[in-house]
C-alpha positions as CSV (number, residue, x, y, z in Angstrom):
1,M,46.3,13.7,68.7
2,T,45.4,13.1,64.7
3,I,42.8,11.2,62.9
4,K,45.0,9.0,61.9
5,E,46.1,8.1,65.5
6,I,42.6,7.4,66.7
7,A,41.9,5.1,63.8
8,K,44.8,3.4,64.8
9,L,44.0,3.0,68.5
10,A,40.5,2.2,67.7
11,N,41.5,-0.4,65.1
12,V,38.9,1.1,62.9
13,S,39.5,3.0,59.3
14,L,39.9,6.6,58.9
15,G,36.2,6.9,56.9
16,T,34.5,5.1,60.7
17,V,36.2,7.9,62.3
18,D,35.0,10.7,60.3
19,R,31.7,9.2,60.4
20,V,31.8,9.2,64.3
21,L,33.0,12.9,64.2
22,H,30.5,14.3,62.1
23,K,27.4,12.0,63.3
24,R,26.7,10.5,59.6
25,G,26.6,7.0,58.5
26,K,26.0,4.1,60.3
27,V,28.6,2.8,63.0
28,S,27.8,0.5,65.8
29,K,27.4,1.7,69.1
30,E,29.9,-0.3,70.6
31,T,32.7,1.1,67.9
32,E,31.2,4.6,68.3
33,K,31.9,4.7,72.7
34,K,35.5,3.6,71.5
35,V,36.2,6.2,69.4
36,L,34.5,8.8,71.5
37,D,36.3,7.2,74.4
38,I,39.9,8.0,72.6
39,I,39.0,11.4,71.5
40,E,37.9,12.7,74.9
41,K,41.0,11.0,76.6
42,G,43.3,12.2,73.7
43,N,41.8,15.4,73.9
44,Y,41.3,15.6,70.0
45,K,41.0,19.1,68.6
46,P,39.7,18.8,65.0
47,N,41.3,20.9,61.9
48,I,38.4,22.8,60.6
49,Y,40.4,23.6,57.4
50,A,41.0,20.0,56.2
51,R,36.9,19.3,56.3
52,G,36.4,21.1,53.2
53,L,39.2,19.2,51.5
54,V,38.1,15.5,53.0
55,L,34.7,16.1,51.5
56,N,36.1,17.0,48.1
57,R,33.4,18.8,46.4
58,S,33.1,22.5,45.6
59,Y,30.3,25.1,46.1
60,K,29.2,28.1,43.9
61,I,28.7,31.1,45.6
62,A,27.3,34.3,43.4
63,A,27.5,37.9,44.5
64,L,25.4,40.4,43.2
65,V,26.6,44.0,43.9
66,P,26.6,47.7,42.5
67,N,29.0,48.2,39.5
68,Y,31.7,51.0,40.3
69,N,34.2,53.3,39.0
70,N,37.9,53.5,40.6
71,G,37.6,55.1,44.1
72,E,33.7,54.6,44.5
73,Y,32.5,52.8,47.8
74,W,31.3,49.6,46.0
75,E,35.2,49.1,45.0
76,M,35.7,48.0,48.9
77,P,33.1,45.3,49.1
78,S,34.2,43.8,46.2
79,K,37.3,43.9,47.3
80,G,36.7,42.1,49.9
81,I,34.8,39.5,48.3
82,K,37.4,38.7,46.0
83,M,40.2,38.3,48.7
84,A,38.2,35.8,50.8
85,E,37.5,33.9,47.6
86,K,41.4,33.4,46.9
87,N,41.7,32.4,50.7
88,L,39.0,30.2,50.8
89,S,39.5,28.8,46.5
90,Q,40.8,25.8,48.1
91,F,38.1,24.4,50.1
92,G,36.0,24.2,47.2
93,I,34.3,28.0,47.5
94,N,33.6,29.2,43.8
95,L,32.9,32.6,43.2
96,S,31.1,34.7,40.3
97,I,30.5,38.3,40.7
98,L,27.5,39.9,38.9
99,Y,27.5,43.6,38.8
100,F,24.2,45.9,38.6
101,D,23.8,49.6,37.8
102,Q,22.3,50.8,41.4
103,N,20.6,53.7,39.4
104,S,18.9,51.3,37.1
105,V,16.1,49.0,38.4
106,S,16.1,47.0,34.7
107,S,20.0,46.0,35.5
108,F,19.4,44.7,38.7
109,T,16.0,42.6,37.6
110,E,18.4,41.6,34.6
111,K,21.6,40.2,36.7
112,A,19.1,38.8,39.2
113,E,17.5,36.5,36.8
114,E,20.9,35.7,35.5
115,L,22.2,35.1,38.9
116,L,19.1,32.4,39.6
117,K,20.2,30.8,36.5
118,L,23.3,30.0,37.5
119,K,21.7,27.6,40.7
120,P,24.1,28.9,43.0
121,D,24.7,27.3,46.6
122,G,24.4,30.6,47.9
123,V,24.3,33.8,47.4
124,I,25.7,37.4,48.3
125,L,23.4,40.4,47.9
126,A,23.8,44.2,48.2
127,P,19.9,45.3,48.6
128,V,20.5,49.0,47.7
129,I,17.3,48.8,45.5
130,N,15.4,47.5,48.2
131,F,11.8,47.0,46.7
132,E,13.5,44.6,44.0
133,A,15.8,42.9,46.2
134,V,13.1,41.8,48.3
135,K,11.6,40.5,44.7
136,L,14.7,38.7,44.9
137,T,15.0,37.5,48.4
138,K,11.5,35.5,48.3
139,K,12.6,33.7,44.9
140,L,15.8,32.6,46.8
141,D,13.8,31.2,49.6
142,E,11.4,29.6,47.2
143,A,14.7,27.7,45.8
144,K,16.0,27.0,49.1
145,T,19.3,29.1,48.4
146,P,20.7,30.7,51.5
147,F,22.0,34.7,50.9
148,S,23.5,36.8,53.1
149,L,23.4,40.4,53.1
150,I,26.0,43.4,53.0
151,D,25.3,47.0,53.7
152,S,21.9,47.2,54.1
153,N,19.2,44.6,55.7
154,I,16.3,43.6,54.9
155,P,14.1,42.6,58.0
156,N,12.4,39.4,58.3
157,S,14.1,38.5,55.2
158,N,15.2,34.9,56.5
159,A,18.6,35.8,55.7
160,L,21.7,33.9,56.5
161,S,22.9,36.9,57.9
162,F,23.4,40.6,57.7
163,I,27.0,41.6,57.7
164,G,26.8,45.9,58.0
165,Q,26.9,48.9,60.1
166,D,24.1,49.8,62.6
167,A,22.6,52.4,60.7
168,F,20.6,54.1,63.4
169,Q,23.0,54.2,65.7
170,S,25.9,55.4,63.1
171,G,23.2,58.2,62.6
172,K,23.1,59.2,66.2
173,L,27.0,59.0,66.4
174,A,27.1,61.8,63.6
175,A,24.6,63.9,65.2
176,K,26.7,63.7,68.8
177,L,29.8,64.1,66.5
178,L,28.5,67.7,64.6
179,C,26.7,68.9,67.9
180,S,30.1,68.3,70.1
181,E,32.0,70.8,66.8
182,I,28.7,73.4,66.9
183,N,28.4,74.2,70.4
184,S,24.7,72.5,69.9
185,K,23.2,76.4,68.8
186,G,22.2,76.8,65.0
187,T,21.0,75.8,61.9
188,I,21.9,71.7,60.9
189,S,21.3,70.8,57.6
190,I,20.7,67.1,56.4
191,I,21.3,66.9,52.7
192,S,21.0,63.4,51.2
193,I,22.8,63.3,47.5
194,K,21.1,60.5,45.2
195,N,21.3,59.4,41.4
196,N,18.1,58.3,41.6
197,E,14.7,57.9,43.2
198,N,15.4,54.5,44.6
199,H,14.7,54.3,48.1
200,N,17.9,53.3,50.3
201,K,16.9,51.8,53.6
202,T,20.3,52.5,55.2
203,L,20.3,56.0,54.5
204,Q,17.5,56.5,55.7
205,Q,17.8,55.0,59.1
206,R,20.8,57.3,59.4
207,I,18.9,60.2,59.2
208,E,16.0,58.9,61.5
209,G,19.1,58.1,64.1
210,F,20.2,61.7,63.8
211,K,16.9,62.8,64.5
212,D,16.6,60.7,67.1
213,Y,19.8,62.5,69.0
214,I,18.8,65.8,68.2
215,Y,14.9,65.2,69.4
216,N,16.1,63.7,72.7
217,S,18.8,66.1,73.3
218,N,18.7,69.2,76.0
219,F,19.7,71.9,73.2
220,I,16.8,70.6,70.9
221,A,15.1,74.3,71.6
222,N,18.0,76.1,70.3
223,I,18.7,73.7,67.2
224,T,16.8,73.8,63.5
225,L,16.5,71.2,61.2
226,I,16.6,71.4,57.6
227,E,16.3,68.3,54.8
228,H,17.4,68.4,51.2
229,N,17.7,65.9,49.0
230,I,20.1,66.6,45.7
231,H,19.3,64.7,42.4
232,L,22.7,64.8,40.5
233,G,20.9,63.9,37.3
234,T,19.5,67.3,37.3
235,A,20.8,70.1,35.1
236,N,21.0,72.6,37.9
237,W,22.0,70.2,40.9
238,E,25.3,72.3,41.9
239,E,23.2,75.3,42.3
240,N,20.4,73.4,44.3
241,L,23.5,71.9,46.5
242,T,24.8,75.5,47.2
243,Q,21.6,76.8,48.3
244,A,21.3,73.9,50.6
245,C,24.8,74.0,52.1
246,A,23.5,77.9,53.4
247,P,19.9,77.9,53.4
248,T,20.1,80.4,56.5
249,N,22.4,82.8,57.6
250,N,23.3,80.8,60.9
251,T,23.9,77.1,59.3
252,V,26.5,75.8,61.7
253,G,26.6,71.9,60.2
254,I,25.7,69.7,57.3
255,F,25.1,65.5,57.9
256,V,25.6,63.8,54.8
257,P,24.2,60.3,55.2
258,S,25.7,58.7,52.1
259,S,29.3,58.4,50.7
260,M,29.2,61.9,48.6
261,I,29.8,64.4,51.2
262,H,32.8,65.4,48.9
263,H,30.4,67.3,46.6
264,V,29.4,69.4,49.8
265,A,32.9,69.7,50.9
266,K,33.7,70.8,47.4
267,C,30.8,73.3,47.8
268,I,32.1,74.7,50.6
269,E,35.7,75.3,49.4
270,S,34.5,77.4,46.7
271,N,32.2,79.4,49.0
272,F,35.1,79.4,51.4
273,D,34.4,83.5,52.5
274,T,31.0,82.5,53.1
275,M,30.6,79.0,54.4
276,S,34.4,78.4,56.0
277,T,32.9,77.8,59.6
278,I,30.3,75.0,58.9
279,K,30.8,71.9,60.1
280,L,30.4,68.5,58.2
281,V,30.0,64.8,58.6
282,G,29.6,62.2,56.5
283,N,30.0,58.8,56.0
284,D,32.8,56.4,54.1
285,L,36.9,56.5,53.8
286,I,36.7,56.6,50.3
287,A,39.3,58.6,48.4
288,N,37.3,61.8,47.2
289,N,36.0,62.1,51.0
290,V,39.8,61.6,52.2
291,K,41.0,64.2,50.1
292,Y,38.8,67.1,52.3
293,L,39.2,65.4,55.6
294,K,43.1,66.0,54.8
295,K,42.1,69.4,54.2
296,G,40.0,70.0,57.2
297,I,36.8,70.8,55.3
298,I,35.2,67.9,56.5
299,N,35.7,67.3,60.4
300,Y,34.3,63.7,60.9
301,L,34.3,60.6,58.6
302,I,31.9,57.5,60.3
303,G,33.4,54.3,58.3
304,Q,31.9,50.7,58.4
305,R,34.8,48.8,57.2
306,P,33.3,47.7,53.6
307,E,36.0,45.2,52.9
308,N,35.6,43.2,55.8
309,Q,31.6,42.8,54.9
310,G,32.4,41.7,51.6
311,Y,35.0,39.3,53.2
312,L,32.7,38.2,56.1
313,A,29.9,37.3,53.8
314,L,31.8,34.6,51.5
315,E,33.6,33.5,54.9
316,S,29.9,32.9,56.2
317,F,29.1,30.1,53.3
318,Y,32.4,28.8,54.1
319,K,31.6,28.1,57.5
320,Y,27.8,27.1,56.8
321,L,28.1,24.9,54.0
322,V,31.9,23.4,53.9
323,L,32.1,23.2,57.8
324,E,28.2,23.0,59.0
325,K,28.4,25.5,61.9
326,Q,25.8,28.3,62.3
327,V,26.7,31.3,61.8
328,P,25.5,34.9,63.7
329,Q,22.1,36.1,61.9
330,K,23.6,39.8,62.2
331,K,27.0,40.7,62.3
332,Y,27.8,44.6,63.2
333,L,30.8,45.9,62.5
334,P,32.9,48.8,64.5
335,L,31.6,52.3,64.0
336,D,34.8,54.2,62.9
337,I,35.4,57.6,63.9
338,I,37.9,59.0,61.3
339,T,39.5,62.5,61.7
340,Q,42.9,64.4,60.5
341,E,44.5,63.2,63.4
342,N,43.8,59.3,63.4
343,L,43.5,59.2,59.5
344,M,47.2,57.8,59.0
345,Y,46.2,54.6,60.5
346,Y,43.5,54.1,58.1
347,N,45.5,54.6,54.7
348,D,45.4,50.6,53.8
349,D,41.5,51.0,53.9
350,V,41.3,53.7,51.4
351,V,40.7,53.0,47.9
352,S,42.7,55.0,46.1
353,S,41.5,57.1,43.0
């Protein structure tokens, strides 16, 4: 049964049926009951996709995400956002993407001010520069502008939704995978590779999850954990990385909580005679990482479906603004375990360089 058929049976206009369906405007109780009875008897199911067309209005959504080079992680969430825009533009969803340098606080601040001037109906935010992102969310709250977070969450931020990975569980999974490869004995290095000093809460949560698994294991007495921070901006970072990869003669495994495990893999490949037995677990299915996964130097990658994060973030505003539906406050995506053996089934998710 369609809205036209309901209107005909009730001898009312299409507008009256719409007001009854969406509980807005004035309709007499007698007319409302007549329409609702027809709807119930006819088992009417609304076409939610037509709602945006009926309302005949548009919604301005602004996304604030890091810029990227080809093949880098942030290319994938951006690709997902753009794909959603293509599919949802017919329903009045208009998108503006603002890119900031994730190694520059001033770049984020500048783009955040630019975003606020747009006065959007909704915002997609990647809060990788945590402190400045918190400031922006407070301004969005004051302006009563709904916002969704991707990749990293900001607890108690009043976000419409968070779409991403459970970073703590991801870290625990990484520890379990690595320990299954090393027979739970030896030295494990946690190597954080950074371009800047900005605090990335997601990476820290992965490290905390990794440690939690080790600390609560039965074999903790046989494991030594060593943490290293490598800053790519320093002149001798490659030398520091080589030392971090094998600080002791019994280093058996390395965990990299970011997408930059390919730097470690390259180091091990260059020192294969002395480091070939070290097992590697890292994150994200980007082209540089896939290269070393194929070679067997990286043992496991944990994927977080970044394209889906971008797509679902924009789709959440379609549901919230156009369909007037509630959206989940948290949408955790699966933790994909990718190896040489199943990589072929993820090829569509890889951004090629």
